[in-house]
C-alpha positions as CSV (number, residue, x, y, z in Angstrom):
1,M,120.0,110.0,107.8
2,T,117.2,109.3,110.3
3,P,116.9,105.6,111.1
4,Y,113.3,104.4,110.9
5,H,112.2,101.4,113.0
6,R,109.5,98.8,112.1
7,Y,106.5,99.3,114.3
8,C,105.4,96.4,116.5
9,K,102.4,96.9,118.7
10,G,103.5,97.3,122.3
11,Q,107.1,98.5,121.5
12,E,106.2,102.2,121.4
13,N,106.9,104.5,124.2
14,E,105.4,107.8,125.1
15,G,106.8,110.5,122.8
16,D,107.6,108.1,119.9
17,L,106.2,109.0,116.5
18,V,104.4,106.4,114.4
19,I,104.0,106.8,110.6
20,K,101.4,104.5,109.2
21,F,101.4,103.9,105.4
22,Y,98.4,102.5,103.6
23,R,97.0,102.3,100.1
24,S,94.6,104.9,98.9
25,G,93.7,104.0,95.3
26,E,96.9,103.6,93.4
27,K,98.9,105.8,95.8
28,I,100.7,105.1,99.1
29,R,99.5,107.6,101.7
30,G,100.3,108.1,105.3
31,Y,99.7,109.8,108.6
32,V,101.8,110.6,111.7
33,R,100.7,110.2,115.3
34,K,102.6,110.9,118.5
35,V,102.3,108.3,121.2
36,A,100.7,109.7,124.3
37,A,100.8,108.6,127.9
38,S,98.6,105.6,128.5
39,Q,95.8,107.6,130.0
40,D,95.7,110.1,127.1
41,D,94.8,109.7,123.4
42,D,97.6,109.8,120.8
43,A,97.9,113.0,118.9
44,I,97.5,112.8,115.1
45,F,99.2,115.5,113.1
46,P,97.2,117.6,110.7
47,G,97.0,116.5,107.0
48,E,95.8,113.0,107.9
49,E,96.3,111.7,104.3
50,M,99.7,112.8,103.1
51,S,102.5,111.6,100.8
52,P,105.3,109.5,102.2
53,A,107.7,112.4,101.8
54,A,105.4,114.8,103.8
55,A,104.9,112.1,106.5
56,F,108.7,111.6,106.9
57,E,109.2,115.4,107.0
58,I,106.7,116.0,109.7
59,A,108.0,113.1,111.8
60,R,111.7,114.2,111.5
61,S,110.7,117.8,112.4
62,H,108.8,116.7,115.5
63,V,110.8,113.8,116.9
64,R,112.7,114.6,120.1
65,D,115.9,113.2,121.5
66,N,115.7,109.6,122.6
67,H,112.4,108.9,120.8
68,L,112.0,106.7,117.8
69,I,110.2,107.1,114.5
70,L,108.3,103.9,114.0
71,V,106.9,102.8,110.7
72,E,103.7,100.8,110.3
73,L,103.0,99.3,106.9
74,A,99.3,98.4,106.3
75,E,98.6,95.2,104.3
76,G,99.8,95.5,100.7
77,V,102.4,98.2,101.4
78,E,106.0,97.4,101.0
79,W,109.0,99.5,102.2
80,D,110.6,101.6,99.5
81,R,114.3,101.7,100.0
82,A,114.4,105.2,98.6
83,W,112.7,106.3,101.8
84,G,115.9,105.3,103.8
85,D,116.8,102.5,106.1
86,L,114.3,100.5,108.0
87,V,115.5,98.8,111.2
88,V,113.5,95.7,111.9
């Protein structure tokens, strides 16, 4: 199973993927962005508002060796253990 890491600003490296989860009405939604070099803008993957399952699938399919999948939880969003393990 893919290990997910809790996002802390400043810990990301070029090539890491960040999944941000937030509340949209009663649902938890998310989007995935790839961290770019400091002089470039990060790339956001299509389907900006997607289910957690879709966000994890996109992140797992696009992560490269030696890069992390980081998870950012917006205020009011708690980690669901069914999503896997979250390394703090």
